[in-house]
C-alpha positions as CSV (number, residue, x, y, z in Angstrom):
1,M,-83.4,-111.4,-170.0
2,E,-86.1,-110.1,-168.4
3,R,-87.7,-107.2,-169.9
4,R,-88.9,-104.3,-167.8
5,Q,-92.0,-102.7,-167.8
6,P,-91.8,-99.0,-169.1
7,L,-92.3,-96.0,-166.4
8,R,-95.7,-94.6,-166.0
9,T,-95.9,-91.7,-166.5
10,V,-98.1,-88.9,-164.2
11,P,-100.1,-87.0,-166.2
12,D,-99.4,-83.3,-166.4
13,K,-101.4,-81.2,-164.0
14,P,-102.8,-77.8,-164.3
15,Q,-100.0,-75.2,-162.9
16,P,-101.5,-73.6,-160.0
17,A,-102.1,-69.7,-160.0
18,H,-99.3,-67.5,-158.5
19,D,-100.5,-66.2,-155.0
20,P,-101.0,-62.0,-156.0
21,D,-99.4,-61.7,-152.4
22,E,-96.4,-63.9,-153.6
23,L,-93.3,-61.8,-152.7
24,M,-90.5,-61.7,-155.6
25,T,-86.9,-61.1,-156.1
26,Y,-85.2,-59.1,-158.5
27,D,-84.3,-62.4,-160.8
28,D,-88.3,-62.8,-160.5
29,V,-89.3,-59.1,-161.4
30,A,-86.9,-58.9,-164.1
31,R,-88.3,-62.2,-166.0
32,L,-91.5,-60.8,-165.7
33,H,-90.2,-57.2,-167.5
34,K,-87.8,-59.5,-170.1
35,V,-84.8,-57.4,-168.8
36,K,-81.7,-58.6,-167.0
37,T,-81.4,-58.1,-162.7
38,H,-79.3,-55.5,-163.3
39,T,-81.7,-53.4,-165.1
40,A,-84.3,-54.1,-162.4
41,R,-82.0,-53.1,-159.6
42,A,-81.0,-50.1,-161.5
43,W,-85.0,-49.2,-161.4
44,A,-85.8,-49.9,-158.0
45,C,-82.5,-47.7,-156.4
46,S,-83.6,-44.9,-159.0
47,G,-87.2,-45.2,-158.0
48,D,-88.3,-45.8,-161.8
49,P,-92.5,-46.4,-162.1
50,R,-92.1,-49.5,-163.7
51,L,-91.7,-51.0,-160.4
52,P,-93.8,-50.8,-157.5
53,P,-92.5,-49.6,-153.7
54,A,-90.0,-52.6,-152.5
55,I,-90.8,-54.6,-149.5
56,T,-87.3,-54.3,-147.2
57,H,-86.4,-56.3,-144.3
58,G,-83.3,-55.1,-143.3
59,K,-79.9,-54.4,-146.1
60,N,-80.1,-57.4,-148.2
61,Y,-83.4,-58.6,-148.2
62,V,-85.6,-56.8,-151.0
63,R,-88.4,-58.2,-152.5
64,F,-91.7,-56.6,-155.0
65,R,-95.5,-58.1,-154.0
66,R,-96.2,-59.9,-157.3
67,R,-99.7,-57.9,-157.6
68,D,-98.2,-54.8,-157.4
69,V,-95.8,-56.0,-159.8
70,L,-98.5,-56.6,-162.5
71,E,-100.3,-53.6,-161.9
72,R,-97.6,-51.8,-163.0
73,I,-97.2,-53.1,-166.3
74,D,-100.7,-53.7,-167.1
75,A,-101.1,-50.1,-166.6
76,M,-97.9,-49.7,-168.7
77,Q,-99.3,-51.7,-171.4
78,R,-102.6,-49.4,-171.3
79,G,-100.4,-46.6,-171.7
80,E,-101.2,-45.1,-168.1
81,L,-97.6,-45.3,-166.9
82,V,-94.9,-43.5,-168.8
83,P,-91.9,-44.8,-167.9
84,A,-89.0,-42.3,-166.9
């Protein structure tokens, strides 16, 4: 029986930095805030200051710009933004 060579593994590549203009879904925003998706949707519907204004295209396409979401999170950590 012939022995097979072990598979070569590709060295881990560093992950690229996220594009600050990347558009994020409710799921992405919820993951950053460490809450459920339903909570992120409720914040957006109520105008909660934890989320920036959404970018909408049509009725069902709602996105948030990564840069804006991260700025809101930083402001909350510095105490400059108080959630409702």
